[in-house]
C-alpha positions in Angstrom: 3.7 12.2 -12.0 6.5 14.5 -13.1 8.0 16.5 -10.3 6.1 14.6 -7.6 8.0 13.1 -4.6 7.1 9.6 -3.2 4.9 10.9 -0.4 2.9 13.1 -2.8 2.5 10.2 -5.2 1.3 8.0 -2.4 -1.3 10.5 -1.4 -2.5 11.1 -5.0 -2.7 7.3 -5.7 -4.6 6.6 -2.5 -7.1 9.3 -3.3 -7.5 8.3 -7.0 -7.6 4.5 -6.5 -9.0 4.0 -2.9 -10.7 7.3 -2.2 -8.8 8.1 1.0 -6.5 10.9 2.1 -3.7 9.7 4.3 -3.3 11.4 7.7 -0.5 9.3 9.3 2.1 7.7 7.2 5.3 6.1 8.4 8.3 8.4 7.7 9.9 6.1 5.1 8.8 3.1 3.0 9.2 -0.2 4.9 10.4 -1.9 1.7 11.8 -0.9 -1.7 11.9 -3.2 -4.7 14.1 -2.3 -7.8 14.2 -5.1 -10.3 14.9 -4.1 -13.9 12.3 -1.5 -14.8 10.1 -2.3 -11.7 10.3 0.3 -8.9 8.0 -0.3 -6.0 7.9 1.3 -2.5 5.7 -0.1 0.3 4.5 2.4 2.8 2.5 1.9 6.0 -0.5 4.3 6.3 -1.9 4.2 9.9 -4.8 6.6 9.6 -6.7 8.3 6.8 -9.8 10.3 6.0 -12.5 8.7 3.9 -14.0 5.3 3.4 -11.7 2.9 1.4 -13.3 1.6 -1.7 -12.1 0.2 -5.0 -12.3 3.2 -7.4 -10.3 1.4 -10.1 -11.9 -2.1 -10.5 -10.2 -2.5 -13.9 -6.8 -2.3 -12.2 -7.5 -4.1 -8.9 -9.2 -7.4 -8.2 -10.8 -6.3 -5.0 -10.4 -4.2 -1.9 -11.3 -5.9 1.5 -10.2 -6.2 5.1 -8.5 -9.5 6.0 -7.5 -11.0 9.3 -3.8 -10.9 10.0 -3.6 -14.7 9.7 -4.8 -14.4 6.0 -2.1 -12.0 4.9 0.1 -14.8 3.6 -2.5 -15.9 1.2 -2.9 -12.6 -0.6 -1.7 -12.0 -4.1 0.3 -8.7 -3.8 2.2 -6.6 -6.3 5.5 -8.4 -5.4 6.2 -11.6 -3.4 8.4 -9.8 -0.9 5.3 -7.7 0.2 3.7 -10.7 2.0 6.2 -10.9 4.8 6.4 -7.1 5.2 2.6 -6.8 5.3 2.4 -9.7 7.8 4.9 -7.9 10.1 3.1 -4.6 9.7 -0.3 -6.0 10.9 1.1 -8.2 13.7 3.6 -5.7 15.0 6.5 -8.1 14.6 9.9 -6.5 14.1 
């Protein structure tokens, strides 16, 4: 939204699309993707209030918990997200 910084956008999007309010967010995105008109930032949210649920089924296939070993099989917004997500859930540097 106009005038909104990234952290505020993250909080708004999580509330609107997943029904949670972030409590603990890493201080900076773990990845940025800028390709042509595509601008993505991947953040790690470590705690939140609310129960995650898919509030926008017309935008998202599904919302579910997966074991760390299955992260590589997920279809994410950008291919580079798979490795970053795998590292986030396994604690690898």
